[in-house]
C-alpha positions in Angstrom: 93.1 117.2 102.2 94.1 120.7 101.4 97.8 120.0 100.9 98.9 122.0 103.9 102.2 120.5 105.2 102.4 118.1 102.3 105.9 116.9 101.7 107.6 117.7 98.5 110.8 116.4 96.9 112.5 118.6 94.3 114.8 116.8 91.8 117.4 118.6 89.7 119.0 117.3 86.5 121.7 114.8 87.3 123.8 116.0 84.3 124.1 119.2 82.3 122.4 119.0 78.9 119.1 119.0 77.1 116.2 117.7 79.3 113.5 115.6 77.7 110.5 113.7 79.1 111.0 110.1 79.8 108.5 109.2 77.0 110.9 110.6 74.4 113.8 108.2 75.3 114.5 105.7 72.5 114.1 102.7 74.7 110.6 101.1 75.1 111.2 100.2 78.8 112.0 103.8 79.8 109.7 105.5 77.3 106.8 103.2 78.3 107.4 104.1 82.0 107.7 100.4 82.8 110.3 101.3 85.5 108.5 104.5 86.5 108.0 108.1 85.5 110.9 110.5 85.2 112.9 112.4 82.7 116.2 112.1 80.8 119.1 114.4 79.9 121.1 114.3 76.7 124.5 115.3 78.2 126.1 118.4 76.8 129.4 117.9 75.0 132.3 117.5 77.5 129.9 116.6 80.4 131.0 113.3 82.0 129.7 113.4 85.6 126.4 112.3 87.0 125.5 114.2 90.2 122.9 113.6 92.9 119.5 115.2 92.1 118.8 115.8 95.8 120.2 114.9 99.2 119.8 111.1 99.4 121.2 107.8 100.5 122.9 105.5 98.0 121.1 102.2 97.9 123.0 100.4 95.0 125.8 100.9 92.6 125.9 97.8 90.3 129.3 96.3 89.3 128.7 97.7 85.8 128.8 101.2 87.3 126.3 102.5 84.7 123.6 103.4 87.2 123.0 104.5 90.8 120.0 103.8 93.0 119.1 106.4 95.6 116.5 106.8 98.3 115.0 109.9 99.9 112.0 110.1 102.1 110.8 106.7 100.9 111.2 107.7 97.2 113.4 105.4 95.2 115.3 107.0 92.3 117.3 105.3 89.6 119.9 107.2 87.7 120.8 105.3 84.5 123.5 106.3 82.1 122.8 105.3 78.5 120.7 102.7 76.8 121.9 99.1 76.9 125.2 100.3 78.6 125.0 97.4 81.1 126.5 95.4 78.2 129.7 97.5 78.5 130.4 95.7 81.8 131.8 98.8 83.5 134.2 99.9 80.7 134.0 103.7 80.5 132.4 104.1 83.9 133.8 105.0 87.3 131.7 104.9 90.6 132.5 107.7 93.0 130.1 106.5 95.7 129.0 103.1 97.2 125.9 101.7 98.8 125.3 103.2 102.2 126.8 106.6 101.4 124.8 109.7 102.2 125.1 112.3 99.4 124.3 115.9 99.0 122.4 117.4 96.1 124.9 118.1 93.3 127.5 115.7 94.7 129.2 113.6 91.9 128.0 110.0 91.9 129.7 108.5 88.9 131.8 109.4 85.8 131.3 108.2 82.3 133.4 108.3 79.1 131.0 109.5 76.4 133.5 108.5 73.7 133.7 104.9 74.9 129.9 104.8 75.1 129.7 106.1 71.5 132.4 103.6 70.3 130.2 100.8 71.7 127.3 102.1 69.6 125.3 103.3 72.6 123.7 106.6 73.6 124.8 108.4 76.7 121.3 109.8 77.4 120.9 109.7 81.2 117.6 108.8 82.8 116.2 109.7 86.2 113.3 107.4 87.1 111.1 107.2 90.2 110.9 103.4 90.6 108.3 103.3 93.3 106.0 106.1 92.2 102.8 104.3 93.0 103.8 103.6 96.5 105.5 106.9 97.5 104.3 109.7 95.3 100.9 111.4 95.2 101.5 113.7 92.3 104.3 114.8 90.0 105.0 118.1 88.3 107.7 118.4 85.6 109.5 121.5 84.4 111.7 120.4 81.6 113.4 123.8 81.1 114.6 124.3 84.7 117.6 122.1 85.5 117.4 123.0 89.2 113.8 121.9 89.6 113.0 119.4 86.8 110.6 117.3 88.9 108.7 118.2 92.0 107.1 115.2 93.7 104.3 115.5 96.3 104.8 112.6 98.6 102.1 110.4 100.1 
C-alpha cells in the first residue's frame, strides 16, 4: 500500500548512443506500444554490441539474431536491433548468448554490423520493450538522459 519493500527493476541502455522514448521510433508497432512500453537507442557511430540491461536469463535468440528476449523477476524484455531487420535473415548479426544462459548487466548479448544494416536500407535503432508490462509491472519511470538507469520498473 505504501510501497515499502516494493521490488524495482532498473534497466540500463543496451547500446551506447542517443536514448529516445519508444513513441519516437519510426515504426508503428513499436511507437504505438503494441508490443509494450520501453525506449530506444540510436547507436553511436562505431557501436556494434548490444549488452544486457540488467542481470537476466536469456529466453530466446531467434535464428535471425536481430533480437534477444530476456526475463528477470517475471518481467519479459525484448531487445530488438533495427526496424524490419528480421528480413536480413541474420546477415550482419552475431549472437553471443543462447537461450538458457544467465547474463550479468552489461554483458554483451549480440553484435551487429551497422554498415550491413544501412546497406539493406534499414535503421539500426535498438529497442528495449517490456513485453508483459500489464502482467508484471505496477509503474514505470523513465529517465532518457541517464544511460545507467533509463527505466525503473516497480514490479507487481
